[in-house]
N, C-alpha and C positions, 0 to 999 in steps of 0.2 A: 521599353520606356517607362521609369517612375512617375507618378500621378506630377507629382512639382513641375516638371519640365513639361509634360501637356499642358499642366496648365500658363504657363509660360506663354509656350504660343499661341493659345488661343488668345493671351492677352496681347500677346503681339498682333494678330489678325484683328482684334478692338481695334485695337491703337490705329492699323492702318484703316480699316473701315471709317474709323470718326475721323481720317484725316480728309479720308476721301469726299463724304459728307458735310466736312466744315469747307472744304469749296466749295463745294455745290453749291451748297447755302450761303456763299460769300459772293456767289455769282448769278443766282437766278432767283428772281423772284419768287414767292411762293403765292398760289390762291389763296386771298381772304375764306372765302367760302367752304375749300378743301382742305386745307394748310399744305396742300402738294405742290410740287414743283409745277413751275406758269410758262410752259415751254411759248405762250403763243406768241412772247417779247421780240421772238428769236435771236436770244442771247448767242452772244461769241462768245466759244472760252477756249484758252488758251491749249493746243491738240495737242502742243508740248506736254504741258502739265499733264491733263487727265490722262496722257499713256502713262508716265511716269507714276503716277498716283495710284492708276486700275494695274500697272504691273507690281507694284508692291502689295498690295492686295491681293492680286491673283497669286503673286507666288507664294505668299503666307498661306494660303487658301490651299495651293500642291502641296504644300508640306504640310501641311496637318491631314490633306488626304490619303499621303505616303505614310504619316506616322500610324492612323489609321487602319489602312492596308495592311502595312505589317505587324500591326498589333491582332488584328483576325487573322491574319494567316499562323502567327505563335502560336493563339488559342487553336486552333486547327490542327497544328504539328502536335500538340501535346495529348 
């Protein structure tokens, strides 16, 4: 796979990751002292939406993992 195709897949991963974190940022407050998500308020999230966003992120990560494994295998066979 050429470098541009790999960059495209990495950008897609970053977009999925950003989408996931935007959703969390919109629905979970941050602790003012640490900047981390504050789960003490026990915010209820739309489980279907969380799954949808996580699935897209996970799919892209698995796709990249496959690319990396294929590249490693090709280099070992050379």
